[in-house]
C-alpha positions as CSV (number, residue, x, y, z in Angstrom):
1,M,-134.4,-110.0,-12.0
2,L,-132.8,-108.5,-14.6
3,N,-129.8,-107.7,-14.9
4,K,-129.1,-103.9,-15.2
5,V,-128.3,-103.1,-18.9
6,F,-125.7,-99.7,-19.4
7,V,-126.2,-98.2,-23.0
8,G,-123.8,-95.7,-24.8
9,I,-125.9,-94.2,-28.4
10,D,-124.3,-92.5,-30.8
11,G,-125.6,-91.3,-34.1
12,Y,-124.2,-92.5,-37.3
13,I,-124.9,-91.8,-41.0
14,D,-128.2,-94.5,-41.4
15,G,-128.9,-94.9,-37.6
16,W,-128.3,-95.5,-33.9
17,C,-124.8,-96.9,-33.2
18,C,-125.2,-98.7,-29.4
19,C,-122.9,-100.4,-26.5
20,V,-124.8,-102.3,-24.7
21,I,-123.0,-103.5,-21.1
22,R,-125.3,-106.7,-19.9
23,D,-122.5,-109.4,-19.3
24,G,-120.2,-108.1,-21.8
25,I,-120.2,-106.0,-24.5
26,K,-122.3,-105.7,-27.5
27,I,-122.8,-103.7,-30.3
28,E,-125.9,-103.3,-32.1
29,L,-127.3,-100.8,-35.1
30,H,-130.6,-99.4,-34.8
31,K,-132.5,-97.8,-37.8
32,S,-134.6,-95.9,-34.8
33,L,-134.8,-95.1,-31.3
34,A,-138.2,-96.9,-31.0
35,D,-136.9,-99.4,-32.2
36,L,-133.7,-99.7,-30.1
37,Y,-136.1,-98.9,-27.4
38,K,-138.4,-101.7,-27.8
39,K,-135.3,-104.6,-28.2
40,I,-133.2,-103.2,-25.4
41,R,-135.8,-102.8,-22.5
42,I,-133.9,-99.9,-21.0
43,N,-134.0,-99.9,-17.3
44,N,-130.7,-98.2,-16.5
45,L,-128.9,-94.7,-17.1
46,T,-128.4,-94.6,-20.7
47,L,-126.4,-92.0,-22.5
48,I,-126.4,-90.5,-25.7
49,D,-124.2,-88.2,-27.5
50,M,-127.1,-86.0,-29.0
51,P,-128.7,-82.4,-27.9
52,I,-131.8,-82.8,-25.3
53,G,-133.4,-79.7,-24.3
54,L,-133.9,-77.0,-26.9
55,S,-133.9,-73.5,-27.3
56,S,-137.4,-71.7,-28.1
57,K,-138.3,-67.8,-27.8
58,N,-138.0,-67.7,-24.3
59,I,-135.9,-70.2,-22.9
60,E,-132.3,-70.6,-23.9
61,R,-130.2,-73.8,-24.1
62,K,-126.5,-72.3,-22.3
63,I,-125.4,-75.6,-21.8
64,D,-123.5,-75.9,-24.9
65,F,-121.7,-72.8,-24.0
66,K,-121.3,-74.3,-20.4
67,L,-119.5,-77.9,-21.6
68,R,-117.0,-76.1,-23.5
69,T,-115.1,-74.4,-20.4
70,Y,-114.6,-78.2,-18.8
71,L,-113.1,-79.1,-22.5
72,P,-109.5,-78.3,-22.8
73,K,-108.7,-75.7,-25.6
74,N,-108.1,-78.6,-28.7
75,K,-111.3,-80.0,-27.8
76,K,-113.6,-77.3,-27.6
77,S,-114.5,-77.7,-31.2
78,S,-116.3,-80.7,-30.7
79,V,-118.8,-79.4,-28.8
80,F,-121.9,-77.9,-31.5
81,T,-124.3,-75.4,-30.3
82,A,-127.4,-76.8,-30.9
83,P,-130.7,-76.0,-33.2
84,C,-133.5,-74.4,-31.4
85,R,-137.0,-77.0,-31.8
86,K,-138.1,-74.8,-34.8
87,A,-134.5,-74.7,-36.4
88,V,-135.0,-78.5,-36.5
89,L,-138.1,-78.6,-38.6
90,S,-136.9,-76.7,-41.4
91,S,-136.2,-78.3,-44.7
92,N,-133.1,-77.4,-45.4
93,Y,-129.9,-75.1,-44.0
94,N,-130.4,-71.5,-45.0
95,S,-134.0,-71.9,-43.6
96,A,-132.7,-73.1,-40.7
97,K,-129.9,-70.4,-39.9
98,K,-132.8,-67.9,-40.5
99,V,-135.5,-69.6,-38.2
100,N,-132.7,-70.1,-35.9
101,K,-131.3,-66.5,-35.8
102,I,-134.8,-65.4,-35.2
103,I,-135.5,-67.5,-31.8
104,T,-131.9,-67.0,-30.6
105,K,-130.4,-64.0,-32.0
106,R,-127.5,-66.5,-33.7
107,S,-126.8,-68.7,-36.6
108,I,-126.5,-72.6,-36.6
109,S,-123.3,-74.1,-38.1
110,I,-123.5,-76.9,-41.1
111,Q,-122.4,-79.5,-38.4
112,S,-125.4,-78.8,-36.5
113,W,-127.6,-79.0,-39.3
114,N,-126.1,-82.0,-40.4
115,I,-127.4,-83.6,-37.0
116,S,-130.8,-81.9,-37.1
117,K,-132.7,-85.0,-38.3
118,K,-130.9,-86.8,-35.0
119,I,-132.2,-84.0,-32.6
120,K,-135.7,-83.6,-34.1
121,E,-136.0,-87.5,-33.7
122,L,-134.8,-87.7,-29.9
123,D,-136.7,-84.6,-29.4
124,E,-140.1,-86.1,-30.7
125,F,-139.0,-89.9,-28.8
126,L,-138.7,-88.3,-25.5
127,R,-142.0,-86.4,-25.6
128,V,-144.1,-89.4,-25.8
129,P,-144.8,-90.4,-22.6
130,K,-143.1,-93.6,-21.1
131,T,-142.1,-93.5,-17.7
132,N,-138.7,-94.9,-18.5
133,K,-137.4,-92.5,-21.2
134,V,-135.9,-90.3,-18.8
135,L,-133.5,-92.5,-17.9
136,I,-132.4,-91.3,-21.5
137,K,-129.3,-88.9,-20.9
138,E,-127.5,-86.3,-22.9
139,S,-123.5,-86.9,-22.7
140,H,-120.6,-86.1,-24.7
141,P,-117.6,-88.6,-25.9
142,E,-114.6,-86.3,-26.2
143,F,-115.6,-85.6,-22.5
144,C,-115.7,-89.2,-21.3
145,F,-113.1,-90.1,-23.0
146,I,-111.3,-87.5,-20.3
147,N,-112.6,-88.4,-17.9
148,L,-112.3,-92.4,-18.8
149,N,-108.3,-90.8,-18.8
150,N,-108.0,-89.7,-14.9
151,N,-108.5,-86.3,-16.8
152,N,-106.5,-86.4,-18.4
153,P,-106.6,-84.5,-22.0
154,L,-106.3,-86.3,-25.4
155,I,-103.5,-85.5,-27.8
156,H,-104.8,-86.3,-31.0
157,S,-108.1,-86.2,-33.2
158,K,-110.6,-89.0,-33.3
159,K,-110.2,-89.0,-37.2
160,T,-106.7,-89.6,-37.0
161,K,-105.0,-93.8,-36.5
162,E,-103.0,-92.2,-33.5
163,G,-106.4,-90.5,-32.2
164,Y,-108.1,-93.9,-32.8
165,Q,-105.5,-95.9,-30.9
166,E,-105.1,-93.1,-28.1
167,R,-108.9,-93.7,-27.6
168,L,-108.6,-98.0,-28.0
169,S,-105.8,-97.3,-25.2
170,I,-108.4,-96.0,-22.9
171,L,-111.3,-98.2,-23.5
172,N,-108.8,-101.0,-22.9
173,R,-108.0,-100.5,-19.6
174,N,-111.7,-100.0,-18.5
175,E,-113.0,-103.3,-20.5
176,K,-111.1,-106.3,-22.8
177,N,-111.0,-106.9,-26.3
178,I,-112.3,-103.6,-26.9
179,G,-110.2,-103.5,-30.5
180,L,-112.1,-107.3,-31.5
181,I,-115.3,-106.1,-31.0
182,I,-114.8,-103.0,-33.1
183,E,-113.7,-104.9,-35.7
184,K,-116.4,-107.6,-35.4
185,T,-118.6,-105.1,-35.2
186,L,-117.1,-103.5,-38.4
187,E,-116.9,-107.3,-40.0
188,N,-120.7,-108.0,-39.2
189,F,-122.2,-104.7,-40.6
190,K,-119.8,-104.1,-43.8
191,K,-123.0,-103.1,-45.7
192,E,-123.7,-100.2,-43.0
193,K,-121.9,-96.7,-43.0
194,V,-121.2,-97.3,-39.6
195,K,-117.3,-96.0,-38.5
196,K,-114.9,-97.1,-36.3
197,D,-115.1,-93.4,-34.1
198,D,-118.9,-94.0,-34.2
199,I,-118.3,-97.5,-32.4
200,L,-115.6,-95.8,-29.9
201,D,-117.9,-93.4,-28.7
202,A,-120.8,-95.7,-28.1
203,I,-118.3,-97.6,-26.1
204,A,-117.2,-94.5,-23.9
205,L,-120.7,-93.5,-23.2
206,A,-122.0,-96.7,-22.2
207,L,-118.6,-96.7,-20.0
208,T,-119.4,-93.8,-18.6
209,S,-123.3,-94.9,-18.1
210,K,-121.5,-97.8,-16.1
211,Y,-119.5,-95.9,-13.7
212,W,-120.9,-92.8,-13.4
213,Q,-122.3,-93.4,-9.9
214,K,-119.0,-94.7,-8.7
215,K,-117.8,-91.4,-10.2
216,G,-120.0,-89.3,-8.6
217,S,-123.6,-89.0,-10.7
218,R,-122.0,-85.7,-12.0
219,I,-124.4,-83.7,-14.1
220,I,-123.9,-80.2,-15.7
221,S,-126.9,-78.2,-15.6
222,Q,-128.0,-74.9,-16.5
223,T,-130.8,-71.8,-15.5
224,P,-133.4,-72.5,-16.4
225,K,-133.2,-76.3,-15.8
226,K,-135.8,-77.5,-18.4
227,D,-136.8,-76.3,-21.7
228,E,-140.6,-75.1,-22.9
229,M,-141.3,-79.1,-23.3
230,G,-140.5,-79.6,-19.6
231,I,-137.2,-81.4,-20.7
232,P,-134.7,-81.0,-18.3
233,F,-131.2,-79.2,-20.0
234,E,-128.5,-81.9,-18.2
235,I,-125.2,-83.3,-19.2
236,Y,-123.8,-86.5,-17.4
237,Y,-120.2,-87.6,-17.5
């Protein structure tokens, strides 16, 4: 019988940064989710930092607003309101804003637009029939860090040296040699555009996956529960 595999996935500029926990921690970079899925053979809960379940004309994604209520004041801005499904198909930011306003009555931020290609890739990936793809669930790294930190808010931004050390310290309380794993990853993938905080986030997601059942199988949900394609609105933490 195969050992259970726990995976955390964070998008980076050229693909997907994956933390795989299977008899130790390994960091992998994949150009596409299809490639990742083929090589890892996901057989347990996988958490990804990307919206799952998108708004349409008759069904609204409200879960981003709900997640912000769980976060401390200095972390609420880390949650971007996801574009609607039609907006992620747009060819440019201005067009996406117009489409989103027509569908949801709201515009979208440039941060949301910048990840729209990855949102589209994930949305299309989940809509291809494969039974164990239901194991891929949305999560949020900053919320995961708070929970891995015994529900204590973090002080520093992850983009600062202090923020990196703060998050590294939290991860090291849960697993050994995280700093060394990150440094080796950066050394092994020098030509890639993966950053330290991408790796930190992927590890936090994978650890949350590993401890999810022990910590109460917690899920944030909303009503309606699914989008127009039948994809659940759920955030695991």
